[in-house]
Backbone as numpy.savetxt, mean C-alpha at the origin, in Angstrom:
# Nx Ny Nz CAx CAy CAz Cx Cy Cz
23.37 4.79 -2.91 22.38 4.45 -3.95 22.73 5.18 -5.24
22.90 4.45 -6.33 23.22 5.12 -7.58 21.96 5.65 -8.24
22.17 6.55 -9.21 21.04 7.22 -9.86 20.16 6.24 -10.62
20.77 5.19 -11.18 20.01 4.22 -11.95 19.00 3.50 -11.04
19.46 3.05 -9.88 18.56 2.39 -8.93 17.48 3.34 -8.44
17.89 4.59 -8.17 16.94 5.58 -7.68 15.83 5.83 -8.70
16.20 6.06 -9.94 15.21 6.35 -10.97 14.32 5.15 -11.25
14.92 3.95 -11.24 14.12 2.75 -11.47 13.11 2.55 -10.33
13.58 2.71 -9.08 12.69 2.59 -7.94 11.59 3.63 -7.97
11.95 4.87 -8.33 10.96 5.94 -8.43 9.91 5.62 -9.48
10.34 5.12 -10.63 9.41 4.75 -11.70 8.46 3.65 -11.24
9.00 2.65 -10.55 8.17 1.53 -10.10 7.14 1.99 -9.06
7.53 2.88 -8.14 6.59 3.35 -7.12 5.50 4.22 -7.75
5.86 5.06 -8.71 4.84 5.90 -9.35 3.92 5.09 -10.25
4.45 4.04 -10.87 3.58 3.15 -11.63 2.63 2.42 -10.69
3.15 2.04 -9.52 2.28 1.45 -8.49 1.20 2.43 -8.08
1.57 3.69 -7.86 0.59 4.71 -7.47 -0.53 4.84 -8.48
-0.16 4.88 -9.75 -1.15 5.06 -10.81 -2.13 3.89 -10.84
-1.61 2.66 -10.83 -2.47 1.48 -10.88 -3.26 1.32 -9.59
-2.62 1.62 -8.47 -3.28 1.47 -7.17 -4.43 2.46 -7.03
-4.27 3.66 -7.59 -5.34 4.65 -7.53 -6.58 4.16 -8.28
-6.36 3.59 -9.46 -7.49 3.01 -10.19 -8.14 1.89 -9.42
-7.31 1.08 -8.75 -7.83 -0.02 -7.93 -8.70 0.50 -6.78
-8.29 1.58 -6.16 -9.04 2.11 -5.02 -10.43 2.57 -5.44
-10.51 3.28 -6.54 -11.81 3.76 -7.00 -12.67 2.59 -7.46
-12.09 1.67 -8.21 -12.84 0.54 -8.74 -13.29 -0.40 -7.62
-12.42 -0.66 -6.64 -12.80 -1.53 -5.53 -13.85 -0.86 -4.65
-13.80 0.49 -4.56 -14.83 1.20 -3.83 -16.20 0.98 -4.44
-16.24 0.84 -5.76 -17.48 0.53 -6.46 -17.90 -0.92 -6.20
-16.96 -1.86 -6.23 -17.29 -3.28 -6.08 -17.78 -3.62 -4.68
-17.18 -3.01 -3.66 -17.55 -3.39 -2.28 -18.93 -2.86 -1.89
-19.53 -2.01 -2.71 -20.88 -1.55 -2.38 -21.91 -2.67 -2.58
-21.60 -3.63 -3.44 -22.54 -4.72 -3.73 -22.04 -6.08 -3.29
-20.80 -6.17 -2.82 -20.22 -7.45 -2.41 -19.51 -7.28 -1.08
-19.43 -8.37 -0.30 -18.76 -8.29 0.99 -17.25 -8.14 0.78
-16.60 -7.25 1.55 -15.16 -7.02 1.37 -14.31 -8.28 1.48
-14.64 -9.17 2.42 -13.81 -10.35 2.61 -13.96 -11.34 1.46
-15.15 -11.41 0.87 -15.32 -12.28 -0.30 -14.49 -11.77 -1.48
-14.49 -10.44 -1.67 -13.68 -9.85 -2.74 -12.20 -10.10 -2.46
-11.78 -9.90 -1.21 -10.39 -10.11 -0.84 -9.96 -11.55 -1.11
-10.82 -12.51 -0.75 -10.51 -13.92 -0.96 -10.30 -14.22 -2.44
-11.21 -13.78 -3.28 -11.12 -14.08 -4.72 -9.91 -13.38 -5.34
-9.75 -12.11 -5.03 -8.66 -11.33 -5.62 -7.30 -11.92 -5.28
-7.11 -12.27 -4.01 -5.79 -12.75 -3.62 -5.58 -14.23 -3.90
-6.64 -14.97 -4.08 -6.49 -16.34 -4.57 -5.94 -16.31 -5.99
-6.47 -15.40 -6.81 -5.96 -15.25 -8.17 -4.52 -14.77 -8.16
-4.24 -13.77 -7.30 -2.88 -13.25 -7.21 -1.89 -14.30 -6.73
-2.25 -15.06 -5.71 -1.35 -16.09 -5.20 -1.11 -17.19 -6.23
-2.16 -17.59 -6.94 -2.02 -18.61 -7.97 -1.06 -18.14 -9.06
-1.16 -16.88 -9.46 -0.27 -16.35 -10.49 1.18 -16.39 -10.03
1.47 -15.85 -8.85 2.85 -15.77 -8.39 3.42 -17.13 -8.02
2.59 -18.03 -7.51 3.06 -19.39 -7.26 3.48 -20.05 -8.57
2.65 -19.92 -9.59 2.96 -20.52 -10.89 4.22 -19.91 -11.49
4.32 -18.59 -11.41 5.51 -17.91 -11.95 6.77 -18.36 -11.23
6.71 -18.45 -9.89 7.87 -18.85 -9.12 8.33 -20.26 -9.43
7.38 -21.18 -9.52 7.71 -22.58 -9.79 8.29 -22.74 -11.19
7.75 -22.03 -12.15 8.17 -22.20 -13.54 9.48 -21.48 -13.85
9.64 -20.23 -13.38 10.76 -19.41 -13.82 11.86 -19.22 -12.77
11.52 -19.24 -11.49 12.53 -18.98 -10.44 12.42 -20.02 -9.33
12.45 -21.29 -9.68 12.16 -22.34 -8.70 13.14 -22.33 -7.53
14.43 -22.17 -7.81 15.42 -22.22 -6.74 15.19 -21.10 -5.73
15.01 -19.88 -6.23 14.78 -18.75 -5.32 13.42 -18.85 -4.65
12.43 -19.37 -5.37 11.10 -19.59 -4.82 11.16 -20.51 -3.60
11.95 -21.59 -3.70 12.07 -22.54 -2.60 12.93 -21.97 -1.46
14.03 -21.31 -1.82 14.95 -20.80 -0.79 14.34 -19.69 0.05
13.36 -18.97 -0.50 12.72 -17.89 0.27 12.02 -18.41 1.52
11.52 -19.63 1.46 10.81 -20.21 2.60 11.74 -20.41 3.79
13.06 -20.45 3.57 14.00 -20.62 4.68 13.91 -19.49 5.68
13.53 -18.31 5.23 13.41 -17.15 6.11 12.00 -17.14 6.70
11.76 -18.10 7.58 10.40 -18.39 8.03 9.77 -17.21 8.77
10.48 -16.65 9.74 9.90 -15.59 10.57 9.52 -14.35 9.74
10.42 -13.81 8.91 10.01 -12.66 8.10 8.85 -12.96 7.17
8.81 -14.17 6.62 7.71 -14.54 5.71 6.39 -14.58 6.47
6.38 -15.13 7.68 5.16 -15.19 8.48 4.68 -13.79 8.84
5.62 -12.93 9.28 5.25 -11.56 9.65 4.73 -10.81 8.43
5.36 -11.02 7.28 4.90 -10.38 6.06 3.49 -10.85 5.70
3.21 -12.13 5.91 1.86 -12.65 5.68 0.84 -11.98 6.59
1.19 -11.82 7.86 0.27 -11.20 8.83 0.01 -9.74 8.46
1.06 -9.00 8.16 0.89 -7.58 7.83 0.16 -7.40 6.50
0.40 -8.30 5.55 -0.31 -8.23 4.27 -1.80 -8.45 4.47
-2.14 -9.48 5.26 -3.55 -9.74 5.55 -4.20 -8.55 6.23
-3.51 -8.00 7.23 -4.07 -6.86 7.95 -4.27 -5.65 7.06
-3.30 -5.36 6.20 -3.40 -4.16 5.37 -4.52 -4.27 4.35
-4.69 -5.44 3.73 -5.70 -5.55 2.68 -7.11 -5.73 3.22
-7.26 -6.43 4.32 -8.60 -6.57 4.91 -9.10 -5.22 5.41
-8.24 -4.47 6.09 -8.64 -3.14 6.57 -8.88 -2.20 5.40
-8.12 -2.36 4.32 -8.31 -1.50 3.14 -9.70 -1.68 2.55
-10.12 -2.92 2.31 -11.42 -3.13 1.68 -12.57 -2.70 2.59
-12.37 -2.78 3.90 -13.41 -2.29 4.81 -13.50 -0.77 4.77
-12.36 -0.09 4.74 -12.43 1.37 4.76 -13.00 1.91 3.46
-12.90 1.13 2.35 -13.48 1.55 1.09 -15.01 1.61 1.14
-15.61 0.89 2.08 -17.07 0.92 2.22 -17.54 2.19 2.92
-16.62 2.84 3.64 -17.03 3.94 4.52 -16.46 5.30 4.13
-15.51 5.33 3.22 -14.86 6.59 2.90 -14.80 6.82 1.39
-14.81 8.08 0.99 -14.53 8.46 -0.38 -13.13 7.95 -0.72
-12.93 7.29 -1.87 -11.64 6.67 -2.17 -10.43 7.60 -2.04
-10.53 8.83 -2.55 -9.39 9.74 -2.47 -9.06 10.08 -1.02
-10.08 10.18 -0.17 -9.86 10.48 1.24 -9.21 9.29 1.94
-9.73 8.08 1.68 -9.13 6.88 2.25 -7.68 6.76 1.83
-7.41 7.01 0.56 -6.04 6.94 0.06 -5.14 7.95 0.76
-5.64 9.17 0.95 -4.82 10.21 1.59 -4.49 9.85 3.03
-5.45 9.29 3.75 -5.19 8.91 5.14 -4.20 7.76 5.21
-4.42 6.74 4.39 -3.55 5.55 4.40 -2.11 5.94 4.07
-1.94 6.71 3.01 -0.59 7.05 2.58 -0.03 8.27 3.30
-0.90 9.09 3.90 -0.44 10.32 4.51 0.18 10.17 5.87
-0.34 9.26 6.69 0.22 9.10 8.04 1.42 8.18 8.05
1.63 7.42 6.98 2.71 6.43 6.95 4.11 7.06 7.01
4.41 8.13 6.24 5.78 8.66 6.28 6.23 9.12 7.65
5.34 9.76 8.43 5.72 10.23 9.75 6.03 9.05 10.67
5.24 7.98 10.56 5.47 6.82 11.41 6.73 6.06 11.01
6.96 5.93 9.71 8.06 5.07 9.28 9.43 5.69 9.54
9.54 7.02 9.59 10.85 7.61 9.87 11.30 7.34 11.30
10.35 6.96 12.17 10.70 6.57 13.53 10.76 5.05 13.69
9.99 4.33 12.88 9.95 2.87 13.01 11.09 2.20 12.27
11.41 2.66 11.05 12.41 2.00 10.21 13.77 1.86 10.89
14.28 2.88 11.63 15.59 2.71 12.27 15.62 1.59 13.31
14.46 1.15 13.79 14.42 0.04 14.74 14.74 -1.28 14.05
14.57 -1.35 12.74 14.78 -2.58 11.98 16.02 -2.52 11.10
16.45 -1.32 10.71 17.63 -1.16 9.88 18.59 -0.23 10.61
19.68 -0.79 11.11 20.59 0.03 11.92 21.25 1.14 11.11
21.29 0.98 9.79 21.89 2.00 8.94 20.87 2.99 8.40
19.59 2.81 8.78 18.54 3.72 8.32 18.46 4.90 9.27
18.82 6.07 8.80 18.82 7.27 9.64 17.47 7.97 9.56
17.25 8.88 10.49 16.07 9.76 10.42 16.38 10.81 9.35
16.28 10.44 8.09 16.83 11.26 7.03 15.95 12.43 6.62
14.67 12.39 6.96 13.77 13.46 6.52 13.51 14.46 7.63
13.43 15.74 7.25 13.07 16.78 8.21 11.61 16.62 8.59
11.35 16.61 9.88 10.02 16.29 10.40 8.96 17.30 9.96
9.37 18.55 9.68 8.37 19.58 9.38 7.62 19.24 8.09
8.30 18.72 7.09 7.62 18.38 5.83 6.79 17.11 5.97
7.35 16.13 6.67 6.60 14.89 6.90 5.36 15.17 7.74
5.50 16.06 8.74 4.35 16.42 9.58 3.28 17.12 8.75
3.71 17.89 7.74 2.74 18.54 6.87 1.87 17.54 6.15
2.46 16.42 5.71 1.68 15.36 5.07 0.64 14.82 6.03
1.06 14.57 7.28 0.15 13.98 8.27 -0.97 14.94 8.65
-0.64 16.22 8.85 -1.65 17.21 9.23 -2.71 17.32 8.14
-2.28 17.36 6.88 -3.24 17.45 5.78 -4.09 16.19 5.68
-3.51 15.05 6.02 -4.28 13.81 6.02 -5.37 13.84 7.09
-5.04 14.36 8.27 -6.05 14.47 9.33 -7.12 15.48 8.93
-6.72 16.52 8.25 -7.71 17.49 7.73 -8.66 16.78 6.78
-8.14 15.93 5.92 -9.00 15.17 5.01 -9.97 14.26 5.78
-9.51 13.73 6.90 -10.40 12.88 7.71 -11.59 13.70 8.21
-11.33 14.94 8.64 -12.41 15.80 9.10 -13.35 16.17 7.96
-12.77 16.44 6.78 -13.60 16.72 5.60 -14.50 15.54 5.30
-13.93 14.34 5.39 -14.70 13.12 5.12 -15.82 12.95 6.12
-15.55 13.24 7.39 -16.57 13.12 8.43 -17.76 14.03 8.12
-17.46 15.23 7.63 -18.53 16.18 7.30 -19.24 15.78 6.01
-18.47 15.52 4.96 -19.08 15.23 3.67 -19.77 13.86 3.67
-19.18 12.91 4.36 -19.79 11.59 4.40 -21.15 11.59 5.06
-21.35 12.52 5.98 -22.62 12.59 6.70 -23.68 13.32 5.89
-23.27 14.39 5.18 -24.27 15.23 4.53 -24.37 15.04 3.01
-23.35 14.45 2.40 -23.38 14.28 0.95 -23.51 12.82 0.55
-22.69 11.95 1.15 -22.65 10.55 0.73 -23.53 9.64 1.58
-24.26 10.22 2.52 -25.18 9.47 3.39 -24.46 8.43 4.24
-23.19 8.65 4.55 -22.49 7.81 5.51 -22.81 8.31 6.91
-23.02 7.39 7.83 -23.22 7.80 9.21 -21.89 8.18 9.83
-21.94 8.95 10.93 -20.70 9.36 11.60 -19.92 8.15 12.08
-20.63 7.14 12.58 -19.95 5.94 13.08 -19.27 5.19 11.94
-19.93 5.14 10.77 -19.32 4.47 9.63 -18.05 5.19 9.18
-18.11 6.52 9.12 -16.95 7.28 8.68 -15.81 7.15 9.69
-16.13 7.20 10.98 -15.09 7.04 12.00 -14.47 5.65 11.91
-15.30 4.63 11.65 -14.77 3.28 11.47 -13.87 3.23 10.24
-14.27 3.93 9.16 -13.45 3.97 7.96 -12.11 4.63 8.21
-12.10 5.73 8.97 -10.85 6.41 9.31 -9.95 5.49 10.13
-10.54 4.78 11.11 -9.77 3.86 11.93 -9.17 2.74 11.09
-9.98 2.19 10.15 -9.48 1.14 9.27 -8.35 1.67 8.38
-8.47 2.93 7.93 -7.43 3.51 7.08 -6.12 3.66 7.84
-6.19 4.09 9.10 -4.97 4.23 9.91 -4.34 2.86 10.16
-5.17 1.87 10.49 -4.65 0.51 10.69 -4.02 -0.02 9.41
-4.65 0.24 8.28 -4.10 -0.17 7.00 -2.73 0.45 6.79
-2.58 1.72 7.17 -1.29 2.39 7.03 -0.22 1.73 7.88
-0.58 1.38 9.12 0.39 0.73 10.02 0.82 -0.62 9.47
-0.14 -1.43 9.05 0.19 -2.73 8.47 1.05 -2.57 7.22
0.74 -1.55 6.41 1.50 -1.33 5.17 2.95 -0.99 5.47
3.19 -0.23 6.52 4.56 0.13 6.91 5.36 -1.14 7.21
4.79 -2.02 8.02 5.51 -3.23 8.39 5.65 -4.19 7.21
4.68 -4.18 6.29 4.83 -4.96 5.07 6.01 -4.45 4.26
6.12 -3.14 4.17 7.24 -2.51 3.46 8.56 -2.92 4.08
8.64 -2.85 5.41 9.89 -3.14 6.12 10.31 -4.60 5.93
9.37 -5.53 6.11 9.75 -6.94 6.04 9.92 -7.41 4.59
9.28 -6.74 3.64 9.59 -7.01 2.24 11.02 -6.61 1.93
11.44 -5.47 2.47 12.82 -5.01 2.26 13.81 -5.97 2.91
13.49 -6.46 4.10 14.39 -7.39 4.78 14.57 -8.67 3.97
13.50 -9.18 3.41 13.60 -10.36 2.57 14.39 -10.07 1.30
14.18 -8.89 0.73 14.92 -8.50 -0.46 16.41 -8.41 -0.17
16.78 -7.88 1.01 18.18 -7.79 1.40 18.82 -9.16 1.58
18.00 -10.17 1.84 18.50 -11.54 1.99 18.63 -12.27 0.66
18.33 -11.57 -0.44 18.50 -12.15 -1.76 17.23 -12.73 -2.37
16.08 -12.52 -1.73 14.82 -13.04 -2.27 14.34 -12.15 -3.42
13.95 -12.76 -4.51 13.46 -12.02 -5.66 12.05 -11.48 -5.40
11.68 -10.36 -6.02 10.32 -9.83 -5.84 9.23 -10.85 -6.13
9.39 -11.63 -7.20 8.36 -12.62 -7.55 8.25 -13.71 -6.48
9.38 -14.09 -5.87 9.36 -15.11 -4.81 8.70 -14.57 -3.54
8.98 -13.32 -3.21 8.35 -12.70 -2.04 6.84 -12.63 -2.25
6.43 -12.24 -3.45 5.00 -12.16 -3.74 4.34 -13.53 -3.69
5.06 -14.56 -4.08 4.48 -15.91 -4.09 4.15 -16.40 -2.70
4.88 -15.93 -1.68 4.74 -16.47 -0.33 4.07 -15.51 0.65
3.53 -14.39 0.19 3.03 -13.39 1.14 1.51 -13.39 1.33
0.78 -14.24 0.60 -0.68 -14.17 0.65 -1.35 -15.35 1.35
-0.58 -16.25 1.95 -1.18 -17.45 2.55 -2.23 -17.11 3.61
-1.86 -16.26 4.55 -2.78 -15.94 5.65 -3.96 -15.12 5.15
-3.71 -14.21 4.21 -4.80 -13.42 3.64 -5.86 -14.33 3.03
-5.43 -15.28 2.22 -6.36 -16.20 1.56 -7.05 -17.10 2.58
-6.29 -17.59 3.58 -6.88 -18.50 4.58 -7.97 -17.81 5.39
-7.68 -16.60 5.90 -8.65 -15.89 6.73 -9.91 -15.55 5.94
-9.72 -14.98 4.77 -10.88 -14.57 3.98 -11.66 -15.76 3.44
-10.96 -16.86 3.13 -11.66 -18.07 2.69 -12.50 -18.65 3.82
-11.93 -18.72 5.03 -12.65 -19.27 6.17 -13.91 -18.48 6.47
-13.76 -17.14 6.45 -14.93 -16.30 6.74 -15.97 -16.42 5.64
-15.53 -16.37 4.40 -16.47 -16.39 3.28 -17.23 -17.71 3.20
-16.53 -18.82 3.39 -17.18 -20.13 3.34 -18.19 -20.28 4.47
-17.79 -19.81 5.65 -18.66 -19.96 6.82 -19.89 -19.06 6.73
-19.73 -17.87 6.16 -20.83 -16.90 6.13 -21.70 -17.00 4.89
-21.10 -17.33 3.75 -21.84 -17.24 2.50 -21.91 -18.56 1.74
-20.94 -19.43 1.94 -20.94 -20.70 1.22 -20.35 -20.58 -0.17
-20.17 -21.73 -0.82 -19.54 -21.77 -2.14 -20.35 -21.02 -3.20
-21.67 -21.15 -3.14 -22.50 -20.56 -4.20 -22.40 -19.04 -4.21
-22.41 -18.43 -3.02 -22.33 -16.97 -2.95 -20.98 -16.47 -3.44
-19.92 -17.21 -3.13 -18.60 -16.82 -3.61 -18.54 -16.93 -5.13
-19.15 -17.99 -5.66 -19.20 -18.16 -7.11 -19.95 -17.03 -7.77
-21.00 -16.53 -7.12 -21.76 -15.42 -7.67 -20.95 -14.11 -7.62
-20.07 -13.99 -6.61 -19.24 -12.79 -6.49 -18.19 -12.74 -7.59
-17.68 -13.92 -7.98 -16.67 -13.98 -9.03 -17.23 -13.43 -10.34
-16.54 -12.52 -10.93 -17.01 -11.87 -12.15 -15.80 -11.34 -12.91
-15.98 -10.98 -14.19 -14.86 -10.39 -14.93 -14.28 -9.16 -14.23
-15.14 -8.39 -13.55 -14.66 -7.21 -12.84 -13.71 -7.57 -11.71
-14.00 -8.65 -10.99 -13.12 -9.10 -9.90 -11.79 -9.57 -10.47
-11.83 -10.27 -11.60 -10.59 -10.74 -12.23 -9.74 -9.57 -12.68
-10.38 -8.55 -13.26 -9.65 -7.34 -13.67 -9.01 -6.68 -12.45
-9.74 -6.60 -11.35 -9.22 -6.02 -10.12 -8.00 -6.80 -9.64
-8.07 -8.14 -9.71 -6.97 -8.98 -9.25 -5.70 -8.74 -10.07
-5.85 -8.64 -11.39 -4.69 -8.52 -12.26 -4.14 -7.09 -12.28
-5.03 -6.13 -12.55 -4.59 -4.74 -12.71 -4.50 -3.99 -11.38
-5.18 -4.49 -10.34 -5.18 -3.78 -9.07 -4.33 -4.42 -8.00
-3.89 -5.67 -8.22 -3.09 -6.36 -7.21 -1.80 -6.92 -7.81
-1.92 -7.80 -8.80 -0.74 -8.49 -9.32 0.29 -7.50 -9.88
-0.12 -6.68 -10.82 0.84 -5.78 -11.49 1.34 -4.69 -10.55
0.46 -3.94 -9.85 0.98 -2.87 -9.00 1.84 -3.37 -7.84
1.46 -4.50 -7.21 2.28 -4.99 -6.10 3.62 -5.50 -6.58
3.66 -6.04 -7.77 4.93 -6.45 -8.35 5.83 -5.22 -8.56
5.24 -4.15 -9.09 5.99 -2.89 -9.26 6.48 -2.37 -7.91
5.60 -2.39 -6.91 5.97 -1.89 -5.59 7.11 -2.72 -4.99
7.09 -4.03 -5.21 8.14 -4.88 -4.68 9.49 -4.50 -5.26
9.52 -4.15 -6.55 10.77 -3.69 -7.16 11.16 -2.31 -6.61
10.16 -1.47 -6.33 10.46 -0.18 -5.71 11.07 -0.36 -4.33
10.53 -1.28 -3.54 11.05 -1.56 -2.20 12.47 -2.11 -2.29
12.73 -2.92 -3.31 14.07 -3.48 -3.50 15.09 -2.39 -3.81
14.66 -1.33 -4.49 15.59 -0.32 -4.99 15.73 0.89 -4.09
14.76 1.12 -3.19 14.74 2.35 -2.38 14.63 2.02 -0.90
15.13 2.90 -0.01 14.94 2.72 1.42 13.46 2.82 1.79
13.03 2.17 2.89 11.61 2.16 3.26 10.98 3.54 3.42
11.69 4.47 4.06 11.10 5.81 4.27 10.86 6.51 2.94
11.80 6.36 2.01 11.64 7.01 0.71 10.47 6.42 -0.06
10.26 5.11 0.05 9.13 4.47 -0.62 7.82 5.06 -0.11
7.70 5.19 1.23 6.45 5.69 1.80 6.21 7.16 1.45
7.27 7.94 1.35 7.11 9.35 0.94 6.60 9.42 -0.49
7.16 8.61 -1.38 6.70 8.61 -2.77 5.27 8.09 -2.89
4.91 7.11 -2.07 3.55 6.57 -2.11 2.53 7.61 -1.64
2.96 8.55 -0.82 2.01 9.51 -0.26 1.43 10.45 -1.30
1.97 10.46 -2.53 1.37 11.28 -3.59 0.21 10.54 -4.28
-0.07 9.33 -3.83 -1.13 8.50 -4.42 -2.48 9.20 -4.51
-2.91 9.99 -3.49 -4.26 10.57 -3.55 -4.54 11.44 -4.77
-3.53 12.07 -5.34 -3.79 12.91 -6.51 -4.24 12.05 -7.68
-3.66 10.85 -7.81 -4.10 9.92 -8.85 -5.50 9.41 -8.56
-5.76 9.10 -7.29 -7.08 8.62 -6.90 -8.15 9.66 -7.18
-7.84 10.93 -6.87 -8.79 12.01 -7.11 -9.14 12.10 -8.59
-8.14 11.97 -9.45 -8.39 12.04 -10.90 -9.25 10.87 -11.36
-8.93 9.66 -10.88 -9.69 8.48 -11.28 -11.14 8.57 -10.83
-11.39 9.09 -9.64 -12.75 9.08 -9.14 -13.63 10.13 -9.82
-13.04 10.99 -10.63 -13.84 11.90 -11.45 -14.67 11.12 -12.47
-14.25 9.88 -12.77 -14.97 9.06 -13.73 -16.00 8.15 -13.07
-16.11 8.24 -11.73 -17.10 7.44 -11.00 -18.31 8.32 -10.72
-19.47 8.04 -11.35 -20.65 8.91 -11.19 -21.19 8.94 -9.77
-20.80 7.96 -8.93 -21.27 7.95 -7.55 -20.61 9.03 -6.72
-19.44 9.53 -7.17 -18.62 10.39 -6.35 -18.62 11.82 -6.89
-18.60 12.77 -5.95 -18.55 14.18 -6.32 -17.44 14.84 -5.50
-16.20 14.72 -5.91 -15.09 15.28 -5.15 -15.26 16.77 -4.92
-14.95 17.21 -3.71 -15.14 18.61 -3.36 -13.86 19.39 -3.53
-13.99 20.72 -3.57 -12.84 21.60 -3.70 -11.94 21.48 -2.47
-12.54 21.37 -1.27 -11.74 21.26 -0.05 -10.91 19.98 -0.04
-11.49 18.88 -0.56 -10.72 17.64 -0.67 -9.56 17.82 -1.62
-9.81 18.49 -2.74 -8.74 18.72 -3.72 -7.62 19.56 -3.14
-7.96 20.60 -2.38 -6.94 21.45 -1.78 -6.08 20.65 -0.82
-6.72 19.85 0.03 -5.97 19.04 1.00 -5.06 18.03 0.29
-5.57 17.41 -0.77 -4.78 16.43 -1.52 -3.59 17.10 -2.20
-3.80 18.29 -2.77 -2.70 19.01 -3.41 -1.64 19.42 -2.38
-2.07 19.77 -1.18 -1.11 20.10 -0.12 -0.28 18.88 0.27
-0.94 17.72 0.32 -0.20 16.49 0.60 0.82 16.24 -0.50
0.41 16.45 -1.73 1.31 16.29 -2.87 2.50 17.23 -2.75
2.24 18.49 -2.37 3.31 19.48 -2.21 4.29 19.06 -1.11
3.76 18.68 0.05 4.65 18.31 1.16 5.44 17.04 0.84
4.87 16.15 0.05 5.60 14.94 -0.34 6.80 15.31 -1.21
6.57 16.18 -2.19 7.67 16.61 -3.04 8.69 17.44 -2.25
8.20 18.29 -1.36 9.10 19.10 -0.55 9.97 18.23 0.34
9.40 17.15 0.85 10.16 16.23 1.71 11.35 15.66 0.96
11.15 15.38 -0.32 12.21 14.76 -1.11 13.21 15.80 -1.64
12.69 16.97 -2.04 13.56 17.97 -2.67 14.33 18.79 -1.64
13.63 19.26 -0.60 14.26 20.15 0.38 14.39 19.55 1.77
13.71 18.43 2.00 13.61 17.94 3.38 14.52 16.80 3.75
15.51 16.47 2.90 16.41 15.37 3.22 17.60 15.93 3.99
17.87 15.36 5.17 18.99 15.80 5.97 20.28 15.26 5.38
21.29 16.10 5.29 22.61 15.66 4.85 23.63 16.10 5.89
24.56 15.22 6.20 25.59 15.52 7.18 26.95 15.24 6.54
27.70 16.30 6.27 29.00 16.10 5.67 28.89 15.41 4.34
29.65 14.32 4.20 29.67 13.58 2.94 28.79 12.34 3.01
27.98 12.23 4.04 27.13 11.06 4.18 25.99 11.12 3.20
25.73 10.05 2.49 24.61 10.00 1.56 23.32 9.94 2.34
22.24 10.36 1.70 20.97 10.47 2.40 20.07 9.26 2.22
20.57 8.18 1.59 19.67 7.07 1.33 19.56 6.10 2.48
20.39 6.26 3.51 20.28 5.38 4.68 20.97 4.05 4.49
21.56 3.80 3.31 22.20 2.52 3.06 23.62 2.70 2.51
24.23 3.90 2.76 25.50 4.22 2.13 26.62 3.30 2.53
26.57 2.71 3.73 27.67 1.86 4.16 27.36 0.38 4.05
26.33 0.05 3.27 26.03 -1.34 3.01 26.67 -1.72 1.68
27.31 -2.86 1.64 27.99 -3.27 0.41 26.99 -3.39 -0.73
27.51 -3.22 -1.96 26.64 -3.17 -3.13 25.83 -4.46 -3.29
26.44 -5.62 -2.95 25.71 -6.87 -3.13 24.55 -7.00 -2.17
24.62 -6.35 -1.00 23.51 -6.43 -0.06 22.41 -5.44 -0.38
22.71 -4.38 -1.14 21.67 -3.44 -1.51 20.70 -4.07 -2.49
21.17 -5.00 -3.27 20.33 -5.61 -4.28 20.06 -7.05 -3.99
């Protein structure tokens, strides 16, 4: 991996983190008054319409050719639906910064064992002690949430436990979304084409539920300028950035960089009057931030002259 690709991928992932953090706090506000699946349906209908239009107008050949990779596209659709539906549910039960820390915190430890199953050239490149530090601090945040949610935010223990479970499931789905997005990218699919074809199941499931439970009128009432802003600034732009990050970086490295997301979420939620972030939450989030940086700076395994990106023996044309 050359420095140009590394820096570009790093920039795209951190831009994703910044926008995604704002989305988490803002969506946490929206789901208090609207059903999560109705919000998911509207947001991703807008997102899918945008990327479909972009693909047809600007990248028609690649847009069409991406469908040839049927199995990865279907799996990506399933994992995308799972990650976003569980995300909006956990936002109803957890403080946004805590939900973010759990979702992004447990992913690096899991992906360093899962990724080599899908990429034969992907090594266990990170030292487990730093990655484990991210996970331990994430579990600590879950315990903080269980306590604070019960006594400060009026969440019941069952609600908070459900939120933690949804956050972990969201993390698992996100890992597989990352992996299969990378596989499609390695096959020559452009980020915009991948985005155009990844929301079919998400829209179908949420549309079916919303129509059956609430009807057209209720969905129309849910649609608002705030939902449109969430779709554009919280889904379209950040996911496009993330797709370029996935294209430029190995899956494990992407998840390690994403794990610093909670620090952005913590800052954003300072502007939400409903939330009162605690010192203990801040300490845990800063520790996650430290272990994430330590994983990248000191925790990469190197053996002889082998590069640490996990793709050193893949030809340049297949990396991009």
